[in-house]
BADRENRO-470510 format. One record per residue (C-alpha): x, y, z; residue number from 1. Coordinates in pm, whole numbers, plus 50000, padded with zeros to 5 digits. Layout:
BEGIN
X|Y|Z|NUM
...
END
This chain:
BEGIN
02994|29090|72533|1
03067|28742|72404|2
02808|28464|72401|3
02867|28181|72651|4
02909|27863|72446|5
02783|27654|72739|6
02434|27808|72688|7
02173|27531|72645|8
02067|27485|72283|9
01699|27563|72373|10
01785|27935|72389|11
01901|27965|72029|12
01651|28146|71808|13
01474|27898|71580|14
01530|27595|71805|15
01269|27590|72082|16
01200|27309|72334|17
01079|27039|72090|18
01366|27072|71847|19
01609|27101|72140|20
01488|26765|72280|21
01535|26599|71941|22
01882|26745|71889|23
01978|26626|72237|24
01848|26271|72202|25
01949|26212|71838|26
02283|26396|71804|27
02385|26461|72166|28
02372|26839|72114|29
02320|27000|72455|30
02486|27343|72417|31
02595|27606|72165|32
02941|27451|72189|33
02807|27110|72083|34
02628|27266|71787|35
02940|27445|71667|36
03121|27110|71684|37
02859|26933|71471|38
03084|26909|71168|39
02944|26840|70819|40
02991|26496|70663|41
03032|26638|70315|42
02977|26942|70094|43
02796|27024|69773|44
02935|27306|69558|45
02697|27414|69284|46
02840|27759|69215|47
03177|27673|69092|48
03290|27482|68787|49
03618|27300|68828|50
03879|27226|68569|51
04008|26869|68588|52
04359|26993|68673|53
04222|27185|68976|54
04075|26880|69154|55
04202|26813|69506|56
04206|26477|69684|57
03953|26590|69945|58
03643|26391|69838|59
03437|26711|69806|60
03153|26706|69554|61
03229|26914|69245|62
03090|26998|68905|63
03285|27005|68580|64
03203|27100|68221|65
03342|26876|67948|66
03282|26614|67682|67
03267|26235|67680|68
03524|26109|67430|69
03468|25736|67455|70
03313|25443|67644|71
03442|25101|67742|72
03322|24809|67951|73
03557|24668|68215|74
03508|24315|68351|75
03505|24277|68731|76
03436|23995|68976|77
03059|24027|68933|78
02945|24157|68594|79
03095|24462|68426|80
03130|24832|68491|81
03087|25103|68229|82
03370|25358|68210|83
03362|25682|68009|84
03660|25908|67938|85
03560|26266|68021|86
03776|26557|67903|87
03798|26931|67933|88
04073|27157|67802|89
04301|27079|68102|90
04291|26701|68129|91
04102|26372|68144|92
03916|26181|68416|93
03687|25878|68420|94
03314|25845|68485|95
03210|25505|68623|96
02874|25324|68639|97
02824|24992|68817|98
02456|24957|68724|99
02210|25085|68463|100
02485|25068|68201|101
02260|25004|67902|102
02032|25301|67968|103
02331|25529|68031|104
02512|25411|67721|105
02203|25480|67509|106
02125|25821|67656|107
02473|25979|67648|108
02651|26093|67335|109
03020|26148|67271|110
03124|26493|67155|111
02842|26684|67334|112
02911|26926|67621|113
02783|26804|67959|114
02792|26932|68316|115
02874|26651|68557|116
02833|26665|68936|117
02941|26419|69205|118
03208|26304|69447|119
03556|26246|69306|120
03781|25954|69396|121
04152|25923|69330|122
04224|25577|69193|123
04501|25428|68980|124
04675|25764|68932|125
04369|25956|68808|126
04041|26102|68928|127
03710|25926|68869|128
03348|26002|68951|129
03111|25708|69014|130
02745|25755|68906|131
02765|26131|68840|132
02461|26352|68802|133
02487|26451|68439|134
02300|26698|68215|135
02356|26886|67892|136
02517|27225|67946|137
02228|27398|67766|138
01973|27248|68011|139
02197|27316|68310|140
02227|27685|68234|141
01852|27731|68238|142
01826|27620|68606|143
02120|27755|68804|144
02176|27639|69164|145
02279|27806|69490|146
02614|27811|69676|147
02844|27547|69826|148
02646|27382|70102|149
02736|27168|70403|150
02558|26834|70455|151
02526|26751|70826|152
02498|26414|71003|153
02131|26325|71050|154
01902|26044|71160|155
01574|25904|71032|156
01390|26049|71330|157
01525|26401|71266|158
01422|26386|70899|159
01076|26254|70990|160
01025|26536|71241|161
01113|26798|70982|162
01467|26880|71105|163
01614|26875|70755|164
01962|26974|70648|165
01820|27316|70561|166
01689|27362|70918|167
02026|27267|71069|168
02200|27512|70830|169
01958|27789|70934|170
02017|27740|71309|171
02392|27718|71244|172
02371|28058|71067|173
02179|28195|71367|174
02457|28075|71600|175
02719|28255|71389|176
02505|28572|71397|177
02470|28551|71778|178
02842|28494|71833|179
02940|28736|71552|180
03155|28447|71432|181
03413|28520|71704|182
03557|28225|71892|183
03835|28203|72147|184
04170|28094|72000|185
04289|27763|72144|186
04640|27730|71999|187
04948|27943|72072|188
05094|28183|71812|189
05414|27980|71777|190
05225|27667|71662|191
04990|27872|71442|192
05271|28045|71255|193
05495|27738|71230|194
05218|27526|71076|195
05059|27823|70892|196
04723|27747|71052|197
04416|27964|71005|198
04255|28106|71321|199
03991|27917|71519|200
03717|28160|71410|201
03814|28134|71045|202
03836|27754|71067|203
03490|27720|71226|204
03335|27956|70971|205
03491|27770|70677|206
03403|27425|70806|207
03033|27525|70813|208
03020|27782|70531|209
03328|27721|70316|210
03415|28000|70078|211
03644|27780|69867|212
03761|27416|69870|213
04115|27538|69959|214
03980|27714|70270|215
03776|27406|70352|216
04088|27187|70338|217
04275|27435|70565|218
03983|27448|70810|219
03971|27067|70827|220
04346|27044|70887|221
04336|27311|71157|222
04046|27150|71348|223
04183|26795|71318|224
04522|26910|71444|225
04363|27089|71740|226
04150|26789|71838|227
04440|26543|71824|228
04676|26791|71992|229
04451|26813|72299|230
04404|26436|72319|231
04782|26389|72315|232
04827|26673|72564|233
04585|26507|72806|234
04766|26174|72779|235
05114|26319|72819|236
05006|26535|73115|237
04846|26225|73272|238
05177|26044|73230|239
05380|26334|73375|240
05147|26375|73674|241
05167|26001|73723|242
05545|26015|73728|243
05571|26316|73958|244
05296|26221|74203|245
05290|25843|74214|246
05603|25720|74373|247
05706|25365|74299|248
05948|25128|74465|249
06298|25210|74355|250
06509|24912|74254|251
06845|25079|74300|252
07076|24785|74238|253
07129|24502|73996|254
07238|24218|74221|255
07334|23851|74238|256
07018|23695|74096|257
07030|23907|73780|258
07406|23888|73729|259
07434|23512|73797|260
07147|23441|73559|261
07290|23668|73290|262
07642|23521|73312|263
07573|23152|73377|264
07215|23052|73299|265
07080|23263|73012|266
06972|22996|72760|267
07053|23207|72450|268
07208|23534|72344|269
06967|23829|72384|270
06878|24022|72068|271
06966|24392|72050|272
06597|24475|72080|273
06569|24272|72403|274
06878|24447|72544|275
06736|24788|72455|276
06401|24712|72620|277
06572|24576|72934|278
06765|24904|72958|279
06440|25102|72934|280
06283|24889|73210|281
06599|24914|73421|282
06588|25293|73387|283
06220|25303|73498|284
06278|25074|73794|285
06577|25278|73905|286
06381|25605|73910|287
06158|25679|74206|288
05842|25704|73992|289
05615|25404|73951|290
05683|25219|73626|291
05386|25194|73390|292
05523|25039|73075|293
05370|24853|72782|294
05596|24586|72634|295
05497|24505|72278|296
05653|24224|72087|297
05544|24000|71811|298
05463|23635|71872|299
05788|23456|71959|300
06001|23770|71999|301
06110|23674|72352|302
05900|23894|72583|303
05895|23630|72855|304
06271|23628|72911|305
06264|24011|72936|306
05982|23983|73190|307
06177|23721|73389|308
06491|23937|73399|309
06281|24230|73518|310
06150|24004|73797|311
06511|23925|73894|312
06577|24300|73938|313
06281|24307|74179|314
06408|24007|74375|315
06759|24158|74393|316
06604|24456|74572|317
06412|24241|74821|318
06067|24262|74660|319
05811|24001|74561|320
05684|23984|74201|321
05377|23844|74031|322
05276|23755|73677|323
04910|23738|73570|324
04793|23561|73254|325
04439|23550|73110|326
04395|23171|73096|327
04480|22873|73316|328
04676|22708|73033|329
04887|23017|72972|330
04956|23076|73342|331
05058|22708|73379|332
05298|22746|73085|333
05451|23059|73235|334
05486|22871|73562|335
05663|22576|73397|336
05900|22800|73201|337
05983|23030|73492|338
06022|22743|73745|339
06288|22592|73518|340
06476|22923|73506|341
06445|22965|73885|342
06581|22622|73981|343
06954|22695|73952|344
06902|23027|74136|345
06711|22877|74431|346
06413|23111|74388|347
06071|23012|74527|348
05779|23032|74283|349
05414|22915|74305|350
05110|22889|74078|351
04765|23012|74185|352
04456|22941|73974|353
04083|22916|74029|354
04123|22537|74049|355
04405|22540|74309|356
04310|22319|74610|357
04225|22493|74938|358
04509|22320|75125|359
04762|22447|74865|360
04608|22795|74872|361
04656|22813|75246|362
05029|22746|75210|363
05060|23000|74925|364
04879|23271|75126|365
05097|23207|75430|366
05426|23216|75236|367
05317|23527|75045|368
05245|23716|75366|369
05563|23612|75547|370
05776|23686|75242|371
05906|23331|75182|372
05736|23314|74843|373
05922|23532|74594|374
05723|23491|74271|375
05353|23418|74229|376
05215|23330|73886|377
04849|23283|73810|378
04519|23390|73656|379
04266|23650|73776|380
04267|23451|74102|381
04568|23668|74199|382
04346|23976|74209|383
04119|23843|74485|384
04125|24048|74805|385
04241|23754|75015|386
04566|23731|74816|387
04801|23951|75022|388
05171|24010|74958|389
05437|24109|75208|390
05596|24357|74965|391
05486|24335|74600|392
05732|24540|74395|393
05657|24441|74036|394
05341|24310|73869|395
05350|24180|73512|396
05028|24144|73315|397
05031|23926|73006|398
04801|23981|72707|399
04676|24323|72810|400
04377|24348|72576|401
04206|24076|72776|402
04230|24269|73102|403
04018|24568|73178|404
04151|24881|73344|405
03967|24776|73664|406
04195|24476|73711|407
04500|24697|73681|408
04374|24925|73955|409
04316|24620|74180|410
04685|24542|74154|411
04766|24896|74261|412
04603|24835|74594|413
04802|24523|74674|414
05056|24740|74854|415
05110|25067|75040|416
05282|25205|74732|417
05151|25074|74398|418
05384|24812|74247|419
05573|24881|73925|420
05360|24758|73635|421
05475|24594|73312|422
05200|24512|73064|423
05294|24261|72790|424
05102|24220|72468|425
05167|23985|72178|426
04908|24167|71970|427
05115|24433|71802|428
04927|24762|71821|429
04972|25007|71533|430
05173|25310|71638|431
04884|25551|71585|432
04651|25345|71801|433
04914|25290|72070|434
04975|25668|72080|435
04604|25726|72134|436
04501|25435|72353|437
04816|25374|72557|438
04950|25727|72527|439
04976|25745|72906|440
05196|25434|72924|441
05560|25430|72819|442
05597|25192|72528|443
05879|24946|72459|444
05889|24741|72142|445
06083|24420|72073|446
06103|24439|71696|447
06338|24155|71603|448
06308|23778|71635|449
06573|23566|71811|450
06848|23430|71587|451
06787|23091|71427|452
06411|23134|71405|453
06291|23045|71057|454
06004|23256|70920|455
05680|23059|70898|456
05578|22980|70538|457
05216|23087|70488|458
05001|22973|70195|459
04636|23015|70097|460
04457|22705|69965|461
04099|22658|69847|462
03881|22374|69977|463
03917|22177|69652|464
04291|22132|69730|465
04216|21945|70052|466
04361|21610|69938|467
04699|21772|69869|468
04685|21932|70214|469
04614|21590|70375|470
04911|21442|70187|471
05133|21726|70316|472
05011|21661|70674|473
05100|21291|70647|474
05450|21379|70525|475
05503|21617|70818|476
05374|21363|71073|477
05609|21102|70920|478
05894|21344|71005|479
05776|21342|71366|480
05596|21678|71365|481
05258|21777|71511|482
04971|21969|71354|483
04697|22210|71465|484
04367|22234|71275|485
04162|22532|71393|486
03795|22603|71325|487
03629|22940|71378|488
03396|22982|71671|489
03174|23284|71648|490
02941|23318|71947|491
02625|23411|71752|492
02613|23072|71588|493
02760|22818|71823|494
02547|22530|71692|495
02665|22577|71335|496
03026|22626|71440|497
03014|22322|71665|498
02880|22122|71370|499
03168|22253|71151|500
03416|22141|71414|501
03260|21794|71454|502
03229|21744|71074|503
03591|21847|71040|504
03695|21613|71321|505
03515|21323|71152|506
03673|21382|70811|507
04020|21414|70970|508
03958|21091|71170|509
03865|20907|70848|510
04179|21031|70674|511
04405|20970|70979|512
04270|20649|71139|513
04378|20498|71469|514
04605|20329|71572|515
04846|20490|71323|516
04737|20839|71425|517
04609|20991|71748|518
04390|21306|71745|519
04309|21549|72029|520
03999|21767|72019|521
03943|22085|72221|522
03643|22319|72212|523
03454|22560|72434|524
03177|22317|72532|525
03417|22080|72711|526
03475|22083|73086|527
03800|22265|73178|528
03951|21943|73316|529
03883|21756|72989|530
04024|22045|72790|531
04341|22047|72997|532
04375|21669|72962|533
04350|21685|72579|534
04594|21977|72565|535
04832|21791|72789|536
04831|21485|72557|537
04921|21709|72264|538
05192|21895|72458|539
05349|21558|72557|540
05340|21442|72194|541
05093|21159|72258|542
04865|21293|71982|543
04987|21416|71643|544
04687|21632|71547|545
04499|21885|71757|546
04155|21976|71620|547
04038|22286|71806|548
03840|22606|71809|549
04018|22932|71879|550
04069|22842|72247|551
04430|22775|72151|552
04485|23128|72020|553
04666|23239|72332|554
04994|23102|72441|555
05014|22725|72398|556
05379|22648|72347|557
05450|22322|72162|558
05791|22351|71990|559
05730|22028|71799|560
05412|22158|71629|561
05513|22278|71284|562
05187|22308|71088|563
04888|22533|71157|564
04585|22476|70936|565
04312|22741|70972|566
03975|22633|70835|567
03731|22899|70697|568
04017|23144|70738|569
03802|23418|70580|570
03594|23423|70899|571
03883|23533|71120|572
04014|23883|71181|573
04373|23959|71079|574
04517|23987|71427|575
04352|23656|71519|576
04502|23484|71213|577
04843|23624|71308|578
04804|23507|71670|579
04708|23157|71556|580
05000|23138|71315|581
05228|23226|71608|582
05144|22893|71773|583
05385|22722|71532|584
05742|22812|71444|585
05861|22775|71803|586
06117|22506|71733|587
06414|22489|71499|588
06223|22317|71214|589
06059|22493|70920|590
05695|22566|71006|591
05391|22621|70787|592
05056|22797|70812|593
04785|22692|70565|594
04480|22918|70527|595
04185|22718|70393|596
03886|22898|70237|597
03602|22851|69993|598
03616|23036|69658|599
03357|23291|69772|600
03559|23574|69928|601
03480|23940|69994|602
03732|24210|69904|603
03827|24254|70273|604
03882|23878|70314|605
04109|23877|70011|606
04310|24168|70155|607
04345|23983|70488|608
04461|23659|70326|609
04704|23837|70091|610
04849|24029|70387|611
04902|23706|70584|612
05074|23531|70291|613
05294|23833|70219|614
05396|23945|70567|615
05492|23799|70902|616
05550|24141|71061|617
05285|24180|71330|618
05305|24559|71319|619
05243|24574|70946|620
04954|24330|70988|621
04807|24541|71267|622
04823|24852|71044|623
04625|24674|70770|624
04381|24547|71033|625
04330|24899|71164|626
04254|25026|70812|627
04003|24745|70755|628
03828|24746|71090|629
03879|25083|71256|630
04006|25145|71609|631
03699|25029|71805|632
03697|24672|71680|633
04071|24635|71709|634
04078|24705|72080|635
03794|24464|72162|636
03448|24543|72292|637
03548|24663|72636|638
03728|24957|72480|639
03542|25012|72156|640
03410|25358|72234|641
03748|25487|72340|642
03800|25780|72112|643
03530|26044|72108|644
03658|26206|71792|645
03453|26483|71631|646
03646|26543|71310|647
03978|26358|71307|648
04021|25992|71212|649
04324|25816|71357|650
04360|25591|71053|651
04327|25851|70778|652
04487|26135|70973|653
04781|25948|71118|654
05030|26209|70989|655
04840|26484|71171|656
04829|26263|71483|657
05207|26217|71482|658
05256|26589|71424|659
05019|26682|71708|660
05195|26448|71952|661
05532|26594|71854|662
05411|26948|71931|663
05235|26848|72255|664
05550|26669|72376|665
05781|26957|72292|666
05563|27219|72457|667
05537|27014|72778|668
05911|26946|72772|669
05987|27320|72769|670
05703|27420|72999|671
05559|27124|73198|672
05311|27336|73395|673
05211|27553|73094|674
05297|27857|73303|675
05453|28083|73038|676
05229|28362|72901|677
05255|28216|72551|678
05104|27887|72668|679
04822|28043|72873|680
04582|27977|72586|681
04664|27603|72605|682
04619|27597|72981|683
04282|27774|72960|684
04156|27543|72684|685
04280|27236|72870|686
04100|27348|73189|687
03778|27419|72997|688
03791|27076|72836|689
03854|26898|73164|690
03564|27090|73318|691
03297|27042|73055|692
03369|26724|72870|693
03634|26467|72848|694
03736|26430|72485|695
03845|26086|72577|696
03604|25834|72732|697
03898|25641|72860|698
04082|25891|73078|699
03987|25847|73437|700
END
């Protein structure tokens, strides 16, 4: 009889009620299943001696016998590091010390045989070991150690209460004795043989008690693949169910509005990417399933015109459409742009914001309900219950990462059938993250900029170059251009940031005095009406310089602004820097982005600034950002706990992620209901997962 893995952890021999409570509160371990999925952080192997040519890039801790053949000191940003060449009969690696160099240099001798132990890194084409444990071979042999051991995640409280790594290892052994090390297989034979995967039982045994580093690497691959495979399966099934169950409004014709606009009023030639995305949207709207599509495009790639042409398809089929933006300024800009495009077509469009007067609201509500109003643009005000449409067919949401999932569901209830939904984001999301976070949406990408757009020139300047930067600003203003100067605003320290902004404003005012120059200032402490007034002056060209905090990050469109200066650029995240840079370069003139910093920069800040100077590709920038910050930060606080991953890492394991999605897609293509005998194991595992725990916090 097999052991039920849903058995509470209290019943495992050696645990007992007190330890069970601690394991629950500290590590979230409720059941045998949770314990088996407590994967080690790292491993220590004290039985085996590696040759340098046998090392694998798996960060395991290893020991090697060899000799030091030479030392050298290498200068670095702060101080020096000591590097020793360490050789055995198969090759050479480096030992590295960042502190205690003098003592180490005095105590180690070249030409003697040592045993070193530590974690290996692969760097600059060779292995190195920072701060190794090191002893003479003769001493080492007199005190031999035990086998390769797993080191488990722990907390201070667990250690203080005596639940050491040894205790966890002992109860893990007990669990394997109770279950006889037999676990139900979760992947079908076809996938197992194609990818040469080891069985579930073998993988679990070797993740906890690895016999060899090769088996450990295979166990890690197998378990990472399985975890990512089931996440992708859940998302794809969610998407398929969505398409089969949730009927949308079918837009079965492309009519006069669309055709007239395309032939006579389109202001510029569409790029191939825009045409491709329009086809994808057209295909969705023509099917009878509700559209749920994410439209990604870099700053300035022309998402708005694609959104407008999608709206025209809705109007051609007799439906109303709406567009929601996160800020009043952005919604007003959409309204201005779309009103212009609507004029020659005789389409009615209105703007609804929190500040809209009651008398105007009344007219909007009335025209919405009787169907006279065709397009409504606005902020969150559109989501209020009293805003009722006659027949809303398409809802477009701009800047998705600022809207929670709740707002999307509110839109669904604006009609008997949920409207088709198009989500636009100008924050390019790395492919791996999009596959995991928006895996249930269909994704369209506009990956080319309209013709005639000049790439923005980006440079990094230190504070001591400020006079040259001022001179450059004066030259640009003399050519009739406008300039943004942006200061960071980080909530924790508003007083300091406000002071930075005001100091900056004063020094700019001294350098650019009235009446020759006019300066606007915008920050979070101003009343909305004052903010709008200052913005308006800049948009109309009445002021040449806009000094602001990051309130301008989203969507202000001033084609005449050609210079973006970002102060204390090291304090911004990469995607924010990229968003800010996208505020310029909207006209035909050459635009510039100047990143100002002090000389004191961390390694991460340097990487961010170098990436900005080198690349203007939002997707490449987002990839670097993901590597630096991890998935939680990138998606913003509301979604930071999205992925409940036990062993995989979507940054480091992106190849496995792509592979797992490929397999999940293909299996569901051949067998959407997982009905064939071969896929029964997937169906059973999927049902178990849905029953006991959602591997994804985000799936409702």
